[in-house]
C-alpha positions as CSV (number, residue, x, y, z in Angstrom):
1,M,-0.1,-0.1,0.0
2,S,1.2,3.5,-0.9
3,F,1.1,6.0,2.1
4,L,1.1,9.8,1.9
5,R,4.0,11.6,3.4
6,T,4.4,14.9,4.7
7,A,7.6,17.3,3.6
8,L,9.1,16.1,7.0
9,H,9.1,12.4,6.3
10,A,12.8,11.9,5.6
11,W,13.7,13.8,8.7
12,H,11.3,11.7,10.8
13,A,12.9,8.5,9.4
14,A,16.4,9.8,9.9
15,Q,15.6,10.7,13.5
16,G,14.4,7.0,14.1
17,A,10.8,7.8,14.7
18,R,8.4,5.0,14.7
19,L,6.2,5.3,11.7
20,V,2.8,4.1,11.5
21,D,-0.2,4.2,9.0
22,F,-2.7,7.0,10.1
23,A,-5.5,7.8,8.1
24,G,-3.5,6.8,4.9
25,W,-0.3,8.8,6.1
26,D,3.0,7.5,7.0
27,M,3.3,9.4,10.5
28,P,5.6,9.3,13.4
29,V,3.8,7.9,16.6
30,Q,6.8,8.7,18.8
31,Y,10.5,9.1,18.7
32,S,11.6,8.4,22.2
33,S,8.9,7.5,24.6
34,I,5.2,8.7,24.7
35,V,5.7,9.8,28.3
36,A,8.8,11.6,27.6
37,E,7.2,13.6,24.8
38,H,4.0,14.1,26.8
39,T,6.0,15.6,29.8
40,A,8.2,17.9,27.5
41,V,4.7,19.5,26.0
42,R,3.4,20.2,29.6
43,T,6.8,21.5,31.1
44,A,8.7,22.9,28.2
45,C,7.8,22.4,24.6
46,G,6.8,19.9,21.9
47,L,7.0,20.2,18.2
48,F,4.5,18.1,16.1
49,D,4.1,17.5,12.3
50,I,0.5,17.8,11.7
51,A,0.6,18.3,8.1
52,H,-1.6,15.4,7.5
53,M,-4.6,17.3,8.5
54,G,-6.6,18.6,5.8
55,R,-6.4,22.3,5.0
56,L,-9.2,23.5,2.6
57,R,-9.1,27.1,1.1
58,I,-12.5,28.5,0.5
59,E,-12.4,31.4,-2.0
60,G,-15.0,33.6,-3.6
61,P,-17.6,36.3,-2.6
62,A,-20.0,33.7,-1.3
63,A,-17.4,31.7,0.8
64,G,-18.7,32.7,4.2
65,T,-22.4,32.6,3.4
66,W,-22.0,29.3,1.7
67,L,-20.2,27.9,4.8
68,E,-22.8,29.5,7.2
69,G,-25.4,27.1,5.6
70,L,-23.0,23.9,6.2
71,L,-21.4,24.3,9.5
72,T,-23.2,24.1,13.1
73,N,-21.4,27.2,14.5
74,S,-22.0,30.7,13.1
75,V,-19.6,31.7,10.2
76,S,-21.1,35.1,9.5
77,T,-20.2,36.5,12.9
78,L,-16.5,35.6,13.0
79,A,-14.0,38.6,13.4
80,P,-11.4,39.1,10.8
81,G,-8.6,36.8,11.8
82,Q,-10.8,34.7,14.2
83,V,-10.9,31.0,14.2
84,R,-14.0,28.9,15.6
85,Y,-14.5,25.2,16.5
86,S,-17.5,23.9,14.5
87,L,-18.9,20.7,13.3
88,M,-20.1,19.3,10.0
89,T,-23.2,17.3,10.4
90,N,-25.3,14.9,8.2
91,D,-29.0,15.2,7.5
92,A,-29.6,13.1,10.6
93,G,-27.5,15.4,13.0
94,G,-24.6,12.8,13.2
95,I,-21.1,14.3,13.2
96,L,-19.2,14.0,9.8
97,D,-16.2,15.9,11.4
98,D,-15.1,18.6,14.0
99,V,-13.3,21.4,12.1
100,L,-11.8,24.7,12.6
101,V,-13.0,27.7,10.3
102,Y,-10.8,30.7,9.8
103,R,-11.8,33.8,8.4
104,L,-8.7,35.3,6.5
105,P,-8.5,38.5,4.6
106,D,-8.8,37.0,1.4
107,C,-10.7,33.5,2.0
108,H,-11.9,31.1,4.6
109,L,-10.0,28.3,5.6
110,L,-11.2,24.9,7.0
111,V,-8.8,22.6,9.0
112,V,-10.3,19.1,9.0
113,N,-9.3,15.7,10.4
114,A,-6.9,13.7,8.1
115,S,-9.2,10.7,8.3
116,N,-12.2,12.7,7.1
117,R,-10.6,15.0,4.4
118,V,-11.7,13.1,1.4
119,K,-15.2,12.7,2.8
120,I,-15.5,16.4,3.6
121,V,-14.3,17.6,0.2
122,D,-16.8,15.3,-1.5
123,W,-19.5,16.7,0.9
124,L,-18.7,20.2,0.1
125,Q,-18.6,19.4,-3.7
126,A,-21.9,17.5,-3.3
127,H,-23.5,20.5,-1.5
128,H,-21.9,23.6,-3.5
129,G,-25.2,24.3,-5.2
130,G,-23.7,26.9,-7.6
131,A,-22.4,29.0,-4.9
132,D,-19.9,31.7,-6.0
133,C,-17.0,30.2,-4.3
134,R,-14.6,27.4,-4.8
135,V,-12.7,24.6,-2.6
136,I,-9.1,24.5,-2.9
137,D,-7.3,21.5,-1.4
138,Q,-4.0,22.7,0.1
139,T,-3.0,19.6,2.2
140,L,-0.6,18.1,-0.2
141,S,1.0,21.5,-1.3
142,H,1.5,23.0,2.2
143,F,3.1,21.9,5.4
144,M,1.8,22.4,9.1
145,L,3.4,22.2,12.4
146,A,2.3,22.6,15.9
147,L,4.5,24.1,18.7
148,Q,2.9,23.4,22.1
149,G,3.8,24.2,25.5
150,P,5.0,27.0,28.0
151,R,7.9,27.7,25.9
152,A,6.3,28.1,22.6
153,Q,6.0,31.7,22.2
154,S,9.7,32.5,23.3
155,L,10.9,29.9,20.6
156,L,8.7,31.1,17.8
157,Q,8.9,34.8,18.3
158,P,12.6,35.3,17.0
159,L,11.4,33.7,13.6
160,T,8.6,36.4,12.9
161,G,8.0,40.0,13.0
162,T,4.5,39.5,14.4
163,K,4.2,40.2,17.9
164,L,2.8,36.9,19.3
165,D,1.7,38.2,22.7
166,E,-0.9,40.2,20.5
167,L,-2.2,37.2,18.7
168,K,-5.3,36.0,20.9
169,Y,-6.5,32.6,21.6
170,Y,-8.3,31.3,18.5
171,Y,-7.0,33.9,16.3
172,A,-4.6,33.5,13.2
173,I,-2.7,36.1,11.1
174,P,-1.0,36.0,7.7
175,T,2.7,37.0,8.2
176,Q,6.0,35.8,7.5
177,V,8.3,33.2,9.3
178,L,12.0,32.8,8.4
179,G,11.5,35.2,5.4
180,T,8.6,33.1,3.8
181,E,4.8,33.7,3.8
182,A,3.0,31.8,6.5
183,L,-0.1,31.7,8.6
184,I,0.3,31.5,12.3
185,S,-2.7,30.4,14.5
186,R,-3.1,30.0,18.2
187,T,-5.6,27.1,18.9
188,G,-4.0,23.8,20.0
189,Y,-5.2,20.1,20.9
190,T,-3.0,19.5,24.0
191,G,-4.4,21.8,26.8
192,E,-1.3,24.0,26.5
193,D,-0.6,27.4,25.0
194,G,1.0,27.2,21.6
195,F,0.9,27.8,17.8
196,E,0.3,26.3,14.5
197,V,2.3,27.6,11.5
198,I,1.4,26.8,7.8
199,V,4.0,27.3,5.1
200,E,4.6,25.8,1.6
201,N,6.2,22.3,1.6
202,A,9.3,23.8,0.3
203,A,9.8,25.9,3.4
204,G,8.7,23.1,6.0
205,L,12.0,21.7,6.7
206,A,14.0,24.7,7.4
207,L,11.4,25.9,9.7
208,W,11.0,22.8,11.5
209,E,15.0,22.4,11.9
210,Q,15.2,26.0,13.3
211,L,12.7,25.4,15.9
212,H,14.0,22.1,16.8
213,A,17.7,23.5,17.0
214,R,16.5,26.5,19.2
215,G,14.3,24.2,21.4
216,Q,17.2,21.9,22.7
217,E,18.2,24.5,25.0
218,V,14.8,24.5,26.8
219,G,13.9,20.8,26.6
220,L,11.9,20.8,23.4
221,L,11.2,17.4,21.9
222,A,9.8,16.2,18.6
223,C,6.6,14.6,19.4
224,G,4.4,12.2,17.8
225,L,0.7,11.2,17.5
226,G,1.0,9.0,20.7
227,C,1.6,11.7,23.1
228,R,-0.8,13.9,21.1
229,D,-3.5,11.5,22.1
230,T,-2.5,11.4,25.7
231,L,-2.4,15.2,25.9
232,R,-5.8,15.7,24.4
233,L,-7.4,13.1,26.6
234,E,-6.1,14.8,29.8
235,A,-7.6,18.0,28.4
236,G,-10.8,16.5,27.7
237,M,-10.9,17.0,24.1
238,P,-13.0,14.7,21.8
239,L,-11.3,12.6,18.9
240,Y,-13.2,11.8,15.7
241,G,-13.6,8.1,15.5
242,H,-13.9,7.8,19.3
243,E,-15.9,10.5,21.2
244,L,-17.4,11.8,17.7
245,T,-18.8,9.8,15.0
246,A,-21.6,10.1,12.4
247,E,-23.9,7.9,14.8
248,I,-23.2,10.6,17.7
249,D,-24.9,14.1,17.4
250,P,-22.9,17.2,18.8
251,L,-25.5,17.8,21.8
252,T,-24.8,14.2,23.0
253,A,-21.2,14.7,22.7
254,G,-21.4,17.7,25.0
255,L,-20.6,20.2,22.2
256,K,-23.7,22.4,22.5
257,F,-21.4,25.5,22.6
258,A,-20.6,25.0,18.8
259,V,-24.2,24.6,17.7
260,K,-25.9,27.8,16.9
261,L,-29.6,27.0,16.1
262,P,-31.6,30.2,16.2
263,G,-32.3,31.7,12.7
264,R,-30.0,29.3,10.8
265,Q,-30.3,26.3,8.7
266,F,-27.6,23.6,8.1
267,P,-27.8,19.7,7.4
268,G,-29.2,18.0,10.3
269,H,-30.5,21.4,11.8
270,A,-34.2,20.2,12.3
271,V,-33.1,16.9,14.2
272,L,-30.7,18.9,16.4
273,A,-33.5,21.5,17.0
274,Q,-35.8,18.7,18.2
275,R,-33.2,16.9,20.2
276,A,-32.3,20.3,22.1
277,A,-35.9,20.6,23.0
278,G,-36.0,17.1,24.8
279,P,-33.8,14.9,27.0
280,L,-30.7,13.3,25.9
281,T,-30.5,9.5,26.0
282,R,-26.6,9.4,26.8
283,Q,-23.8,12.0,27.6
284,R,-20.1,12.0,27.4
285,V,-18.3,12.1,30.6
286,G,-15.0,12.1,32.3
287,I,-14.1,8.9,34.2
288,R,-11.4,8.2,36.7
289,L,-10.3,4.7,37.8
290,T,-9.2,3.8,41.3
291,G,-6.5,1.6,40.0
292,R,-3.8,1.8,37.3
293,R,-5.5,-0.6,34.7
294,I,-6.4,1.2,31.5
295,A,-10.2,1.1,30.2
296,R,-9.6,1.1,26.5
297,E,-12.1,2.0,23.8
298,G,-15.1,-0.3,24.1
299,T,-14.9,-1.2,27.6
300,P,-18.4,-1.6,29.2
301,L,-19.3,0.7,32.0
302,C,-21.5,-1.0,34.7
303,V,-23.7,-0.4,37.8
304,G,-24.1,-3.7,39.4
305,A,-25.1,-6.3,36.7
306,E,-26.2,-3.7,34.1
307,A,-24.2,-2.1,31.2
308,V,-24.9,1.6,31.5
309,G,-22.3,2.9,29.0
310,V,-19.1,2.5,27.2
311,V,-15.5,3.9,27.1
312,T,-14.6,5.7,24.0
313,S,-10.9,6.7,25.0
314,G,-8.8,5.8,27.9
315,T,-5.2,6.1,29.0
316,F,-2.8,6.3,32.1
317,S,-2.2,10.0,32.6
318,P,1.4,10.9,32.7
319,T,0.6,14.4,34.1
320,L,-1.9,13.2,36.9
321,G,-0.6,9.6,37.6
322,Q,-4.2,8.3,37.3
323,S,-6.0,6.0,34.7
324,L,-8.4,8.3,32.9
325,A,-11.2,7.6,30.5
326,M,-13.9,9.4,28.5
327,G,-17.2,7.7,27.7
328,Y,-20.9,7.6,27.2
329,V,-23.5,6.9,29.9
330,E,-27.1,7.3,30.5
331,P,-27.8,10.8,31.7
332,A,-29.0,10.1,35.3
333,L,-25.5,8.6,35.7
334,A,-23.6,11.7,34.3
335,V,-23.5,13.6,37.6
336,V,-20.1,14.2,38.9
337,G,-19.2,11.8,41.7
338,T,-21.4,8.8,40.4
339,R,-19.6,5.6,41.1
340,L,-19.3,3.0,38.2
341,E,-17.3,-0.1,37.4
342,A,-15.2,-0.6,34.2
343,D,-15.3,-4.2,33.0
344,I,-11.7,-4.6,31.8
345,R,-11.7,-8.1,30.1
346,G,-13.9,-9.8,32.6
347,T,-12.4,-7.7,35.8
348,R,-14.5,-5.0,37.4
349,E,-12.4,-2.0,38.1
350,P,-13.9,0.9,40.4
351,A,-14.5,4.2,38.7
352,E,-16.0,7.4,39.2
353,V,-17.7,10.1,37.1
354,V,-15.5,13.3,37.1
355,S,-15.6,16.7,35.4
356,L,-13.9,17.7,32.2
357,P,-11.2,18.4,31.5
358,F,-9.1,16.4,33.6
359,Y,-6.1,18.8,33.4
360,R,-6.0,22.6,33.2
361,R,-2.7,24.4,32.4
362,P,-1.7,26.7,35.3
363,S,-2.3,30.3,35.2
364,A,0.0,32.4,33.9
């Protein structure tokens, strides 16, 4: 099978990264250890190749209006430079993907999950309806990295003339980095402060090597997908294919903040409006296990002899030193403090519903 490769593939291989198939891309899952890389992000800085994520540029006079009719969150109210978390839903209200939508000076940008890129491109084309705009898939022509952790700003600042302390959370700015055109945003998927940088593929390696070299003095590590998963789980962030699927709607997933219903229309709107008016049948919750065993995806959650839910993601938290999970349970059991049991391969492990996120970064 032929895999897609980012502009940094040769660098990853030369560094001895463990490369795995991720959504058709040959990507590094780890370089040293997941715990070491995870800890670097929490205490210093981590450098991630995230060029596998889809980047869809939407150009044309009707771009914003068209996207307003396709996304659950409002696009029309975006301020210049603002980035907003949203969802794309099917006609039944199920989640096709969770996305970031950017309002830029000359276009809108959608950043989508690698596993859903082709599906979302097809969905957009099927719902184009002759709108005066076009979709340009820049995923294969551009490189994207994430720099996450307490030292991220001090490492990136010398490489750009943009004052990063003035770039607000969930905003982006077209600028220059190392003398080349770039887009810097400040979002993140780790629970830490940090930045994403998009440049053309030809500029990707030089930027990566500069950041990697500068970061050695402060404990920066190149990080793979393994610690990206443990970091996002500690931060209580859902992952498509686990907490989010086409069979789960945004309200059930606890993402009501990203669904704006009044005065709008988008695929699945009617279903979600009806669901918002009534009780949910299940809810996403955080779960802390008493012991050190990990409740993996698919682990049943029980009260007595009755299965009352299921785990969607689980790990042993390097930061908190606890076994943590997210999953879905009946609404009556979603109250913080509710006692459950995780059925891990036939053995019951005591568990408790806890509030999300599990981890919040210390205040500056």
